[in-house]
C-alpha positions as protocol buffer text, in pm:
chain_id: "A"
residue {
  index: 1
  type: MET
  ca { x: -627 y: 1228 z: 1309 }
}
residue {
  index: 2
  type: LEU
  ca { x: -980 y: 1364 z: 1346 }
}
residue {
  index: 3
  type: ARG
  ca { x: -1079 y: 1173 z: 1032 }
}
residue {
  index: 4
  type: SER
  ca { x: -951 y: 845 z: 1184 }
}
residue {
  index: 5
  type: PHE
  ca { x: -1142 y: 910 z: 1507 }
}
residue {
  index: 6
  type: VAL
  ca { x: -1467 y: 983 z: 1322 }
}
residue {
  index: 7
  type: ARG
  ca { x: -1424 y: 674 z: 1103 }
}
residue {
  index: 8
  type: ASN
  ca { x: -1367 y: 451 z: 1405 }
}
residue {
  index: 9
  type: ILE
  ca { x: -1678 y: 567 z: 1592 }
}
residue {
  index: 10
  type: THR
  ca { x: -1914 y: 578 z: 1292 }
}
residue {
  index: 11
  type: PRO
  ca { x: -2138 y: 272 z: 1227 }
}
residue {
  index: 12
  type: GLY
  ca { x: -2039 y: 66 z: 924 }
}
residue {
  index: 13
  type: PHE
  ca { x: -2361 y: 118 z: 730 }
}
residue {
  index: 14
  type: ILE
  ca { x: -2321 y: 496 z: 751 }
}
residue {
  index: 15
  type: LEU
  ca { x: -1960 y: 472 z: 633 }
}
residue {
  index: 16
  type: ASN
  ca { x: -2066 y: 255 z: 338 }
}
residue {
  index: 17
  type: PHE
  ca { x: -2342 y: 500 z: 246 }
}
residue {
  index: 18
  type: TYR
  ca { x: -2096 y: 789 z: 255 }
}
residue {
  index: 19
  type: ARG
  ca { x: -1833 y: 600 z: 50 }
}
residue {
  index: 20
  type: ASN
  ca { x: -2091 y: 513 z: -216 }
}
residue {
  index: 21
  type: PHE
  ca { x: -2207 y: 875 z: -227 }
}
residue {
  index: 22
  type: LYS
  ca { x: -1848 y: 996 z: -270 }
}
residue {
  index: 23
  type: LYS
  ca { x: -1782 y: 737 z: -541 }
}
residue {
  index: 24
  type: LYS
  ca { x: -2088 y: 843 z: -742 }
}
residue {
  index: 25
  type: ARG
  ca { x: -1992 y: 1210 z: -707 }
}
residue {
  index: 26
  type: THR
  ca { x: -1637 y: 1139 z: -821 }
}
residue {
  index: 27
  type: ASN
  ca { x: -1752 y: 929 z: -1118 }
}
residue {
  index: 28
  type: LYS
  ca { x: -1984 y: 1210 z: -1224 }
}
residue {
  index: 29
  type: ARG
  ca { x: -1698 y: 1462 z: -1214 }
}
residue {
  index: 30
  type: LEU
  ca { x: -1469 y: 1230 z: -1412 }
}
residue {
  index: 31
  type: LEU
  ca { x: -1740 y: 1178 z: -1673 }
}
residue {
  index: 32
  type: ILE
  ca { x: -1774 y: 1554 z: -1716 }
}
residue {
  index: 33
  type: ASP
  ca { x: -1396 y: 1586 z: -1759 }
}
residue {
  index: 34
  type: ALA
  ca { x: -1394 y: 1303 z: -2014 }
}
residue {
  index: 35
  type: LYS
  ca { x: -1672 y: 1461 z: -2223 }
}
residue {
  index: 36
  type: ALA
  ca { x: -1497 y: 1798 z: -2210 }
}
residue {
  index: 37
  type: GLY
  ca { x: -1171 y: 1642 z: -2324 }
}
residue {
  index: 38
  type: SER
  ca { x: -991 y: 1775 z: -2020 }
}
residue {
  index: 39
  type: GLY
  ca { x: -787 y: 1492 z: -1879 }
}
residue {
  index: 40
  type: PHE
  ca { x: -435 y: 1356 z: -1842 }
}
residue {
  index: 41
  type: SER
  ca { x: -240 y: 1148 z: -2090 }
}
residue {
  index: 42
  type: LYS
  ca { x: 32 y: 893 z: -2020 }
}
residue {
  index: 43
  type: GLU
  ca { x: 285 y: 1159 z: -2123 }
}
residue {
  index: 44
  type: ASP
  ca { x: 140 y: 1404 z: -1869 }
}
residue {
  index: 45
  type: ILE
  ca { x: 180 y: 1145 z: -1593 }
}
residue {
  index: 46
  type: ILE
  ca { x: 539 y: 1074 z: -1701 }
}
residue {
  index: 47
  type: LYS
  ca { x: 628 y: 1443 z: -1679 }
}
residue {
  index: 48
  type: ASP
  ca { x: 481 y: 1471 z: -1330 }
}
residue {
  index: 49
  type: LEU
  ca { x: 658 y: 1156 z: -1207 }
}
residue {
  index: 50
  type: GLU
  ca { x: 993 y: 1280 z: -1337 }
}
residue {
  index: 51
  type: LYS
  ca { x: 931 y: 1625 z: -1187 }
}
residue {
  index: 52
  type: ILE
  ca { x: 880 y: 1483 z: -836 }
}
residue {
  index: 53
  type: GLY
  ca { x: 1209 y: 1291 z: -850 }
}
residue {
  index: 54
  type: ILE
  ca { x: 1133 y: 938 z: -971 }
}
residue {
  index: 55
  type: LYS
  ca { x: 1406 y: 820 z: -1206 }
}
residue {
  index: 56
  type: LYS
  ca { x: 1556 y: 528 z: -1398 }
}
residue {
  index: 57
  type: GLY
  ca { x: 1661 y: 234 z: -1183 }
}
residue {
  index: 58
  type: ASP
  ca { x: 1444 y: 327 z: -885 }
}
residue {
  index: 59
  type: VAL
  ca { x: 1290 y: 68 z: -655 }
}
residue {
  index: 60
  type: LEU
  ca { x: 941 y: 213 z: -621 }
}
residue {
  index: 61
  type: MET
  ca { x: 645 y: 88 z: -421 }
}
residue {
  index: 62
  type: VAL
  ca { x: 316 y: 255 z: -516 }
}
residue {
  index: 63
  type: HIS
  ca { x: -11 y: 288 z: -324 }
}
residue {
  index: 64
  type: SER
  ca { x: -274 y: 457 z: -540 }
}
residue {
  index: 65
  type: SER
  ca { x: -618 y: 597 z: -610 }
}
residue {
  index: 66
  type: LEU
  ca { x: -690 y: 638 z: -981 }
}
residue {
  index: 67
  type: SER
  ca { x: -986 y: 872 z: -932 }
}
residue {
  index: 68
  type: LYS
  ca { x: -779 y: 1123 z: -731 }
}
residue {
  index: 69
  type: ILE
  ca { x: -554 y: 1185 z: -1032 }
}
residue {
  index: 70
  type: GLY
  ca { x: -850 y: 1308 z: -1238 }
}
residue {
  index: 71
  type: PHE
  ca { x: -968 y: 1172 z: -1572 }
}
residue {
  index: 72
  type: VAL
  ca { x: -680 y: 976 z: -1727 }
}
residue {
  index: 73
  type: ASN
  ca { x: -692 y: 867 z: -2091 }
}
residue {
  index: 74
  type: GLU
  ca { x: -696 y: 484 z: -2084 }
}
residue {
  index: 75
  type: GLY
  ca { x: -718 y: 493 z: -1704 }
}
residue {
  index: 76
  type: ALA
  ca { x: -503 y: 255 z: -1499 }
}
residue {
  index: 77
  type: LYS
  ca { x: -320 y: 134 z: -1810 }
}
residue {
  index: 78
  type: SER
  ca { x: -171 y: 479 z: -1872 }
}
residue {
  index: 79
  type: VAL
  ca { x: -67 y: 526 z: -1508 }
}
residue {
  index: 80
  type: VAL
  ca { x: 104 y: 186 z: -1487 }
}
residue {
  index: 81
  type: GLU
  ca { x: 278 y: 231 z: -1822 }
}
residue {
  index: 82
  type: ALA
  ca { x: 397 y: 577 z: -1714 }
}
residue {
  index: 83
  type: LEU
  ca { x: 543 y: 434 z: -1390 }
}
residue {
  index: 84
  type: ILE
  ca { x: 720 y: 156 z: -1581 }
}
residue {
  index: 85
  type: ASP
  ca { x: 859 y: 398 z: -1840 }
}
residue {
  index: 86
  type: VAL
  ca { x: 997 y: 635 z: -1577 }
}
residue {
  index: 87
  type: ILE
  ca { x: 1186 y: 371 z: -1371 }
}
residue {
  index: 88
  type: GLY
  ca { x: 1305 y: 190 z: -1685 }
}
residue {
  index: 89
  type: THR
  ca { x: 1406 y: -171 z: -1740 }
}
residue {
  index: 90
  type: ASP
  ca { x: 1659 y: -167 z: -1455 }
}
residue {
  index: 91
  type: GLY
  ca { x: 1402 y: -39 z: -1204 }
}
residue {
  index: 92
  type: HIS
  ca { x: 1158 y: -231 z: -988 }
}
residue {
  index: 93
  type: LEU
  ca { x: 791 y: -140 z: -951 }
}
residue {
  index: 94
  type: LEU
  ca { x: 597 y: -291 z: -660 }
}
residue {
  index: 95
  type: MET
  ca { x: 234 y: -259 z: -558 }
}
residue {
  index: 96
  type: PRO
  ca { x: 49 y: -411 z: -262 }
}
residue {
  index: 97
  type: ASN
  ca { x: -268 y: -581 z: -385 }
}
residue {
  index: 98
  type: SER
  ca { x: -439 y: -738 z: -88 }
}
residue {
  index: 99
  type: PRO
  ca { x: -768 y: -918 z: -164 }
}
residue {
  index: 100
  type: ASN
  ca { x: -895 y: -758 z: 156 }
}
residue {
  index: 101
  type: ALA
  ca { x: -998 y: -394 z: 205 }
}
residue {
  index: 102
  type: SER
  ca { x: -1118 y: -426 z: 564 }
}
residue {
  index: 103
  type: TYR
  ca { x: -995 y: -573 z: 893 }
}
residue {
  index: 104
  type: GLN
  ca { x: -772 y: -878 z: 848 }
}
residue {
  index: 105
  type: LEU
  ca { x: -951 y: -1086 z: 1111 }
}
residue {
  index: 106
  type: ALA
  ca { x: -1288 y: -1079 z: 935 }
}
residue {
  index: 107
  type: TYR
  ca { x: -1121 y: -1148 z: 600 }
}
residue {
  index: 108
  type: ILE
  ca { x: -915 y: -1447 z: 717 }
}
residue {
  index: 109
  type: GLN
  ca { x: -1218 y: -1600 z: 891 }
}
residue {
  index: 110
  type: SER
  ca { x: -1426 y: -1579 z: 572 }
}
residue {
  index: 111
  type: ILE
  ca { x: -1200 y: -1708 z: 292 }
}
residue {
  index: 112
  type: ALA
  ca { x: -1180 y: -2065 z: 167 }
}
residue {
  index: 113
  type: GLU
  ca { x: -840 y: -2004 z: 5 }
}
residue {
  index: 114
  type: PHE
  ca { x: -607 y: -1738 z: -125 }
}
residue {
  index: 115
  type: ASP
  ca { x: -540 y: -1782 z: -497 }
}
residue {
  index: 116
  type: VAL
  ca { x: -211 y: -1616 z: -592 }
}
residue {
  index: 117
  type: LEU
  ca { x: -300 y: -1580 z: -961 }
}
residue {
  index: 118
  type: ASN
  ca { x: -672 y: -1510 z: -937 }
}
residue {
  index: 119
  type: SER
  ca { x: -769 y: -1346 z: -606 }
}
residue {
  index: 120
  type: PRO
  ca { x: -832 y: -986 z: -718 }
}
residue {
  index: 121
  type: SER
  ca { x: -683 y: -680 z: -553 }
}
residue {
  index: 122
  type: LYS
  ca { x: -916 y: -474 z: -337 }
}
residue {
  index: 123
  type: LEU
  ca { x: -671 y: -183 z: -335 }
}
residue {
  index: 124
  type: GLY
  ca { x: -785 y: 0 z: -646 }
}
residue {
  index: 125
  type: ALA
  ca { x: -786 y: -22 z: -1024 }
}
residue {
  index: 126
  type: ILE
  ca { x: -418 y: 62 z: -1068 }
}
residue {
  index: 127
  type: SER
  ca { x: -304 y: -221 z: -840 }
}
residue {
  index: 128
  type: GLU
  ca { x: -537 y: -469 z: -1011 }
}
residue {
  index: 129
  type: TYR
  ca { x: -425 y: -373 z: -1362 }
}
residue {
  index: 130
  type: PHE
  ca { x: -61 y: -403 z: -1258 }
}
residue {
  index: 131
  type: ARG
  ca { x: -120 y: -739 z: -1085 }
}
residue {
  index: 132
  type: CYS
  ca { x: -254 y: -890 z: -1407 }
}
residue {
  index: 133
  type: LEU
  ca { x: 36 y: -794 z: -1635 }
}
residue {
  index: 134
  type: PRO
  ca { x: 212 y: -1102 z: -1778 }
}
residue {
  index: 135
  type: ASP
  ca { x: 565 y: -1026 z: -1650 }
}
residue {
  index: 136
  type: VAL
  ca { x: 455 y: -927 z: -1299 }
}
residue {
  index: 137
  type: LYS
  ca { x: 511 y: -1171 z: -1011 }
}
residue {
  index: 138
  type: ARG
  ca { x: 289 y: -1172 z: -701 }
}
residue {
  index: 139
  type: SER
  ca { x: 395 y: -1281 z: -354 }
}
residue {
  index: 140
  type: ALA
  ca { x: 201 y: -1564 z: -191 }
}
residue {
  index: 141
  type: HIS
  ca { x: 121 y: -1418 z: 151 }
}
residue {
  index: 142
  type: PRO
  ca { x: -259 y: -1438 z: 192 }
}
residue {
  index: 143
  type: THR
  ca { x: -313 y: -1116 z: 392 }
}
residue {
  index: 144
  type: GLU
  ca { x: -69 y: -870 z: 229 }
}
residue {
  index: 145
  type: PRO
  ca { x: 46 y: -992 z: -114 }
}
residue {
  index: 146
  type: VAL
  ca { x: 265 y: -762 z: -321 }
}
residue {
  index: 147
  type: SER
  ca { x: 334 y: -774 z: -695 }
}
residue {
  index: 148
  type: CYS
  ca { x: 666 y: -678 z: -852 }
}
residue {
  index: 149
  type: LEU
  ca { x: 803 y: -606 z: -1198 }
}
residue {
  index: 150
  type: GLY
  ca { x: 1176 y: -585 z: -1260 }
}
residue {
  index: 151
  type: PRO
  ca { x: 1492 y: -791 z: -1312 }
}
residue {
  index: 152
  type: GLU
  ca { x: 1508 y: -904 z: -947 }
}
residue {
  index: 153
  type: LYS
  ca { x: 1136 y: -950 z: -888 }
}
residue {
  index: 154
  type: GLU
  ca { x: 1192 y: -1294 z: -730 }
}
residue {
  index: 155
  type: TYR
  ca { x: 1415 y: -1137 z: -464 }
}
residue {
  index: 156
  type: PHE
  ca { x: 1132 y: -908 z: -357 }
}
residue {
  index: 157
  type: VAL
  ca { x: 841 y: -1156 z: -353 }
}
residue {
  index: 158
  type: ASP
  ca { x: 953 y: -1521 z: -336 }
}
residue {
  index: 159
  type: ASN
  ca { x: 1017 y: -1544 z: 40 }
}
residue {
  index: 160
  type: HIS
  ca { x: 691 y: -1379 z: 148 }
}
residue {
  index: 161
  type: PHE
  ca { x: 505 y: -1711 z: 164 }
}
residue {
  index: 162
  type: GLY
  ca { x: 520 y: -1897 z: 495 }
}
residue {
  index: 163
  type: ASN
  ca { x: 592 y: -1602 z: 722 }
}
residue {
  index: 164
  type: LEU
  ca { x: 388 y: -1577 z: 1039 }
}
residue {
  index: 165
  type: THR
  ca { x: 368 y: -1198 z: 996 }
}
residue {
  index: 166
  type: PRO
  ca { x: 364 y: -1023 z: 656 }
}
residue {
  index: 167
  type: TYR
  ca { x: 591 y: -723 z: 721 }
}
residue {
  index: 168
  type: ASN
  ca { x: 908 y: -887 z: 856 }
}
residue {
  index: 169
  type: GLN
  ca { x: 1257 y: -905 z: 706 }
}
residue {
  index: 170
  type: ASN
  ca { x: 1144 y: -1156 z: 440 }
}
residue {
  index: 171
  type: SER
  ca { x: 865 y: -933 z: 312 }
}
residue {
  index: 172
  type: PRO
  ca { x: 861 y: -713 z: 1 }
}
residue {
  index: 173
  type: PHE
  ca { x: 793 y: -418 z: 233 }
}
residue {
  index: 174
  type: TYR
  ca { x: 1119 y: -469 z: 422 }
}
residue {
  index: 175
  type: LYS
  ca { x: 1316 y: -543 z: 106 }
}
residue {
  index: 176
  type: VAL
  ca { x: 1214 y: -205 z: -37 }
}
residue {
  index: 177
  type: ILE
  ca { x: 1377 y: -60 z: 276 }
}
residue {
  index: 178
  type: GLU
  ca { x: 1690 y: -276 z: 227 }
}
residue {
  index: 179
  type: LYS
  ca { x: 1722 y: -159 z: -134 }
}
residue {
  index: 180
  type: ARG
  ca { x: 1680 y: 207 z: -29 }
}
residue {
  index: 181
  type: GLY
  ca { x: 1363 y: 233 z: -234 }
}
residue {
  index: 182
  type: LYS
  ca { x: 1094 y: 497 z: -253 }
}
residue {
  index: 183
  type: ILE
  ca { x: 725 y: 480 z: -165 }
}
residue {
  index: 184
  type: LEU
  ca { x: 476 y: 684 z: -368 }
}
residue {
  index: 185
  type: TYR
  ca { x: 139 y: 751 z: -206 }
}
residue {
  index: 186
  type: LEU
  ca { x: -47 y: 844 z: -524 }
}
residue {
  index: 187
  type: GLY
  ca { x: -365 y: 1021 z: -414 }
}
residue {
  index: 188
  type: VAL
  ca { x: -373 y: 833 z: -82 }
}
residue {
  index: 189
  type: THR
  ca { x: -231 y: 899 z: 264 }
}
residue {
  index: 190
  type: LEU
  ca { x: -89 y: 693 z: 549 }
}
residue {
  index: 191
  type: ASP
  ca { x: -437 y: 663 z: 700 }
}
residue {
  index: 192
  type: ASN
  ca { x: -560 y: 447 z: 412 }
}
residue {
  index: 193
  type: ALA
  ca { x: -230 y: 309 z: 280 }
}
residue {
  index: 194
  type: GLY
  ca { x: 15 y: 303 z: 570 }
}
residue {
  index: 195
  type: THR
  ca { x: 121 y: -59 z: 524 }
}
residue {
  index: 196
  type: HIS
  ca { x: 491 y: 20 z: 547 }
}
residue {
  index: 197
  type: LEU
  ca { x: 443 y: 150 z: 901 }
}
residue {
  index: 198
  type: HIS
  ca { x: 391 y: -210 z: 1014 }
}
residue {
  index: 199
  type: THR
  ca { x: 756 y: -292 z: 938 }
}
residue {
  index: 200
  type: LEU
  ca { x: 841 y: -123 z: 1269 }
}
residue {
  index: 201
  type: GLU
  ca { x: 605 y: -352 z: 1462 }
}
residue {
  index: 202
  type: ASP
  ca { x: 753 y: -665 z: 1305 }
}
residue {
  index: 203
  type: ALA
  ca { x: 1111 y: -547 z: 1359 }
}
residue {
  index: 204
  type: ILE
  ca { x: 1083 y: -486 z: 1735 }
}
residue {
  index: 205
  type: PRO
  ca { x: 1045 y: -785 z: 1970 }
}
residue {
  index: 206
  type: ASP
  ca { x: 780 y: -724 z: 2236 }
}
residue {
  index: 207
  type: PHE
  ca { x: 636 y: -422 z: 2057 }
}
residue {
  index: 208
  type: LYS
  ca { x: 451 y: -211 z: 2313 }
}
residue {
  index: 209
  type: PHE
  ca { x: 99 y: -256 z: 2168 }
}
residue {
  index: 210
  type: PRO
  ca { x: -97 y: -580 z: 2097 }
}
residue {
  index: 211
  type: VAL
  ca { x: -112 y: -528 z: 1721 }
}
residue {
  index: 212
  type: TYR
  ca { x: -178 y: -897 z: 1642 }
}
residue {
  index: 213
  type: TRP
  ca { x: -482 y: -1109 z: 1728 }
}
residue {
  index: 214
  type: ASN
  ca { x: -407 y: -1387 z: 1976 }
}
residue {
  index: 215
  type: GLU
  ca { x: -503 y: -1670 z: 1740 }
}
residue {
  index: 216
  type: ILE
  ca { x: -284 y: -1806 z: 1460 }
}
residue {
  index: 217
  type: PHE
  ca { x: -465 y: -1909 z: 1142 }
}
residue {
  index: 218
  type: GLU
  ca { x: -380 y: -2179 z: 891 }
}
residue {
  index: 219
  type: VAL
  ca { x: -463 y: -2067 z: 538 }
}
residue {
  index: 220
  type: LYS
  ca { x: -503 y: -2265 z: 217 }
}
residue {
  index: 221
  type: VAL
  ca { x: -300 y: -2103 z: -60 }
}
residue {
  index: 222
  type: ARG
  ca { x: -337 y: -2191 z: -428 }
}
residue {
  index: 223
  type: MET
  ca { x: 10 y: -2123 z: -564 }
}
residue {
  index: 224
  type: GLU
  ca { x: 117 y: -1985 z: -901 }
}
residue {
  index: 225
  type: ASP
  ca { x: 155 y: -2339 z: -1042 }
}
residue {
  index: 226
  type: ASN
  ca { x: -196 y: -2429 z: -913 }
}
residue {
  index: 227
  type: SER
  ca { x: -58 y: -2652 z: -636 }
}
residue {
  index: 228
  type: ILE
  ca { x: -213 y: -2625 z: -289 }
}
residue {
  index: 229
  type: GLN
  ca { x: -3 y: -2535 z: 11 }
}
residue {
  index: 230
  type: TYR
  ca { x: -91 y: -2433 z: 365 }
}
residue {
  index: 231
  type: MET
  ca { x: 70 y: -2170 z: 582 }
}
residue {
  index: 232
  type: LYS
  ca { x: 16 y: -2016 z: 924 }
}
residue {
  index: 233
  type: THR
  ca { x: -29 y: -1644 z: 970 }
}
residue {
  index: 234
  type: LYS
  ca { x: -118 y: -1388 z: 1232 }
}
residue {
  index: 235
  type: VAL
  ca { x: -367 y: -1111 z: 1159 }
}
residue {
  index: 236
  type: HIS
  ca { x: -410 y: -766 z: 1305 }
}
residue {
  index: 237
  type: ASN
  ca { x: -612 y: -714 z: 1619 }
}
residue {
  index: 238
  type: PRO
  ca { x: -910 y: -505 z: 1499 }
}
residue {
  index: 239
  type: GLU
  ca { x: -949 y: -330 z: 1833 }
}
residue {
  index: 240
  type: GLN
  ca { x: -591 y: -205 z: 1815 }
}
residue {
  index: 241
  type: SER
  ca { x: -629 y: -123 z: 1445 }
}
residue {
  index: 242
  type: LYS
  ca { x: -912 y: 115 z: 1529 }
}
residue {
  index: 243
  type: LYS
  ca { x: -665 y: 321 z: 1733 }
}
residue {
  index: 244
  type: ARG
  ca { x: -437 y: 404 z: 1439 }
}
residue {
  index: 245
  type: LYS
  ca { x: -356 y: 769 z: 1376 }
}
residue {
  index: 246
  type: CYS
  ca { x: -122 y: 716 z: 1082 }
}
residue {
  index: 247
  type: ASP
  ca { x: -147 y: 1062 z: 927 }
}
residue {
  index: 248
  type: GLY
  ca { x: -36 y: 1205 z: 1260 }
}
residue {
  index: 249
  type: LEU
  ca { x: 315 y: 1085 z: 1167 }
}
residue {
  index: 250
  type: ILE
  ca { x: 335 y: 1298 z: 851 }
}
residue {
  index: 251
  type: PRO
  ca { x: 471 y: 1613 z: 1023 }
}
residue {
  index: 252
  type: LEU
  ca { x: 746 y: 1407 z: 1187 }
}
residue {
  index: 253
  type: PHE
  ca { x: 848 y: 1245 z: 859 }
}
residue {
  index: 254
  type: GLU
  ca { x: 848 y: 1585 z: 688 }
}
residue {
  index: 255
  type: SER
  ca { x: 1061 y: 1742 z: 960 }
}
residue {
  index: 256
  type: GLU
  ca { x: 1312 y: 1455 z: 931 }
}
residue {
  index: 257
  type: GLY
  ca { x: 1330 y: 1504 z: 553 }
}
residue {
  index: 258
  type: VAL
  ca { x: 1206 y: 1156 z: 461 }
}
residue {
  index: 259
  type: LEU
  ca { x: 866 y: 1261 z: 320 }
}
residue {
  index: 260
  type: SER
  ca { x: 778 y: 1529 z: 68 }
}
residue {
  index: 261
  type: GLN
  ca { x: 436 y: 1648 z: -45 }
}
residue {
  index: 262
  type: VAL
  ca { x: 406 y: 1632 z: -427 }
}
residue {
  index: 263
  type: THR
  ca { x: 144 y: 1632 z: -702 }
}
residue {
  index: 264
  type: VAL
  ca { x: 69 y: 1393 z: -990 }
}
residue {
  index: 265
  type: GLY
  ca { x: -218 y: 1503 z: -1213 }
}
residue {
  index: 266
  type: ASN
  ca { x: -473 y: 1644 z: -971 }
}
residue {
  index: 267
  type: ALA
  ca { x: -371 y: 1406 z: -695 }
}
residue {
  index: 268
  type: LYS
  ca { x: -208 y: 1522 z: -375 }
}
residue {
  index: 269
  type: CYS
  ca { x: 70 y: 1270 z: -317 }
}
residue {
  index: 270
  type: MET
  ca { x: 357 y: 1187 z: -86 }
}
residue {
  index: 271
  type: LEU
  ca { x: 699 y: 1057 z: -188 }
}
residue {
  index: 272
  type: VAL
  ca { x: 884 y: 878 z: 91 }
}
residue {
  index: 273
  type: ASP
  ca { x: 1238 y: 750 z: 142 }
}
residue {
  index: 274
  type: ALA
  ca { x: 1159 y: 397 z: 265 }
}
residue {
  index: 275
  type: LYS
  ca { x: 1480 y: 342 z: 465 }
}
residue {
  index: 276
  type: GLY
  ca { x: 1468 y: 695 z: 603 }
}
residue {
  index: 277
  type: MET
  ca { x: 1112 y: 645 z: 722 }
}
residue {
  index: 278
  type: PHE
  ca { x: 1199 y: 312 z: 888 }
}
residue {
  index: 279
  type: GLU
  ca { x: 1501 y: 455 z: 1068 }
}
residue {
  index: 280
  type: CYS
  ca { x: 1297 y: 758 z: 1175 }
}
residue {
  index: 281
  type: MET
  ca { x: 1027 y: 532 z: 1320 }
}
residue {
  index: 282
  type: LYS
  ca { x: 1282 y: 324 z: 1512 }
}
residue {
  index: 283
  type: LYS
  ca { x: 1460 y: 627 z: 1652 }
}
residue {
  index: 284
  type: HIS
  ca { x: 1145 y: 801 z: 1776 }
}
residue {
  index: 285
  type: TYR
  ca { x: 991 y: 478 z: 1905 }
}
residue {
  index: 286
  type: PHE
  ca { x: 1283 y: 418 z: 2139 }
}
residue {
  index: 287
  type: GLU
  ca { x: 1338 y: 783 z: 2229 }
}
residue {
  index: 288
  type: ASN
  ca { x: 981 y: 911 z: 2260 }
}
residue {
  index: 289
  type: GLY
  ca { x: 738 y: 617 z: 2227 }
}
residue {
  index: 290
  type: VAL
  ca { x: 618 y: 732 z: 1884 }
}
residue {
  index: 291
  type: THR
  ca { x: 400 y: 485 z: 1693 }
}
residue {
  index: 292
  type: MET
  ca { x: 105 y: 506 z: 1456 }
}
residue {
  index: 293
  type: TYR
  ca { x: -112 y: 479 z: 1769 }
}
residue {
  index: 294
  type: THR
  ca { x: 82 y: 748 z: 1955 }
}
residue {
  index: 295
  type: PRO
  ca { x: 217 y: 982 z: 1685 }
}
residue {
  index: 296
  type: ASN
  ca { x: 301 y: 1249 z: 1942 }
}
residue {
  index: 297
  type: GLY
  ca { x: 481 y: 1004 z: 2168 }
}
residue {
  index: 298
  type: SER
  ca { x: 379 y: 847 z: 2494 }
}
C-alpha cells in the first residue's frame, strides 16, 4: 500500500528514471547468471508449476514478469511451453496482453486504431511471445485484449469485442471465473497486475466509486481478417485509478483461502482461485465496503 502511495505522488520522470535503473540492474544480474550457467530450464519451470498445484485440464490465466523468475534458458519460449505442457491439450491458457502499460485515458486518446493481430503487448515478454503463437486467439477489445490457447478458445475471447466495459460477463476475465479457473501472478502482484479485480466493478450496478471516465470513446479496430470495425468503450478514470491499493487485499484473500503464496524459479508468485476471489470481493463489498480503493473497508 505504501508502494502505491509513493508511486502515485512521484513525478513521472522520476518513476521512469527509477524503472530504467532497475531494468539495467536486473539485466546485469541475468547476464551474470547466464555466463555462470546458473539458470532455469523448461523442465525446472514444469516441476515448479506442478508443485504449486497447476494440473492437466486447468483453465489458467497468467500475469507475468520474465525477469523475476531469474535467467531462463530460451527465455519466454521455455516459460510458455512449460505452462502449455502442464495444463495439457484439454487445458486453456490465457494471458492479458494490453497494448497499453499506462492509464487507459491517455492511451485511448493517442491511438489511431487497435490492430488485433499486430498491436504488441506492453505486459511483458511472456505475454508477447504467447500472443504471437499460431494457434493462439486474441480478443478484440482495444483496452484489455486477452489471448487464449485451448479447445474452447473462441468461448473465452470471441464476445469481448463490442462491450462498453472490458471486464463484464462477456469478457475473458469473467469467463475464467465461470469456468472455475486459476490465476497465476508469476513474479507480479495485484498492484501491477490486478486486472481481475475490475470484474467486481463491472458486476455491480452503481458501484460506489467513479471508476470510469465520463466520456465514451469510439475506437477503430482492425480485426483478425483485416476488416475494419468500430466499437464504443469506456476507460478508467485516472484520478480514481491513482487511489488503488490492490495489494492491500492480499491478506483478505489469504484468510479466505482463495490465494496462496508460491514460488516459480526465483519469482515470488500468487496462485488464486478466480471464482473464490470474485465471491470474496462481492461478499466483503456488500458487508464491509471493501474494494481495491478501500481494502480495509469503509
